[in-house]
C-alpha positions in Angstrom: 6.0 -0.3 15.1 6.9 1.1 11.7 4.4 3.5 10.2 4.4 4.4 6.5 2.2 7.0 4.9 1.5 6.5 1.2 0.3 9.4 -1.0 -2.1 8.1 -3.6 -1.4 11.1 -5.7 2.2 10.0 -6.2 1.1 6.8 -7.9 0.4 8.1 -11.4 0.5 4.8 -13.2 1.4 1.1 -12.4 5.2 1.5 -12.9 5.3 4.7 -10.9 3.2 3.2 -8.2 5.5 0.2 -7.8 8.6 2.3 -7.8 7.0 4.6 -5.2 6.0 1.6 -3.1 9.5 0.2 -3.4 11.2 3.4 -2.2 8.6 4.4 0.5 8.2 0.9 2.0 11.9 0.2 1.8 11.3 -2.9 -0.3 14.3 -4.9 -1.5 16.0 -4.1 -4.8 14.8 -7.4 -6.2 11.1 -6.4 -5.6 9.2 -7.6 -8.7 7.0 -4.5 -9.2 3.6 -6.3 -9.2 0.9 -7.1 -6.6 2.1 -10.7 -6.0 5.6 -9.5 -5.2 4.2 -6.7 -3.0 2.2 -9.2 -1.0 5.2 -11.4 -0.6 7.4 -8.6 0.6 4.8 -7.2 3.0 4.1 -10.7 4.4 7.9 -10.9 5.2 8.0 -7.8 7.4 9.3 -8.8 10.8 8.0 -6.0 12.9 4.5 -4.6 13.2 3.8 -2.3 10.2 1.0 0.2 9.8 0.3 1.7 6.4 -1.9 4.8 6.0 -3.0 5.7 2.5 -3.8 9.4 1.8 -5.3 10.8 -1.3 -7.1 7.5 -2.1 -9.3 9.4 -4.5 -6.3 10.3 -6.6 -5.0 6.8 -6.5 -8.3 5.5 -7.9 -8.4 8.2 -10.5 -4.8 7.5 -11.6 -4.9 3.7 -11.5 -8.6 2.8 -11.8 -9.2 -0.9 -11.2 -5.6 -1.5 -10.4 -5.8 1.0 -7.6 -8.8 -0.8 -6.2 -6.9 -4.1 -6.3 -3.9 -2.5 -4.5 -6.1 -1.2 -1.7 -7.8 -4.6 -1.5 -4.4 -6.3 -1.2 -3.5 -4.0 1.8 -6.9 -4.7 3.4 -6.6 -8.5 3.0 -3.1 -8.5 4.5 -4.3 -6.5 7.4 -7.0 -9.0 8.1 -4.7 -12.0 7.9 -1.5 -10.8 9.6 -1.2 -9.8 13.2 1.9 -7.7 12.4 0.3 -5.6 9.6 -2.4 -3.0 9.7 -3.8 -0.7 7.0 -6.1 2.4 7.0 -7.3 4.9 4.4 -6.9 8.4 5.8 -10.3 9.9 6.6 -12.2 6.6 6.2 -14.6 6.0 9.0 -14.3 9.6 10.3 -17.6 11.4 10.5 -17.7 15.1 9.8 
């Protein structure tokens, strides 16, 4: 299993977010830098992949609606692909 931890604070705008995702998730150089290209690349992962998002509040603050769409994409992929799972750090944890 491959585990990737994404820091929402590092994604300061759309371009920075996609460059960060390309580097952190080891996406190919030809990665298109948009949500459709991200979905295509993640769907092509061969081994089980788990992504954990930290600082989700900063992601939403920085990217607004686009940040929400990004998280929804990860959630949709995790529901539809047996080899992909996603979690937001702290979500579902009771204090």
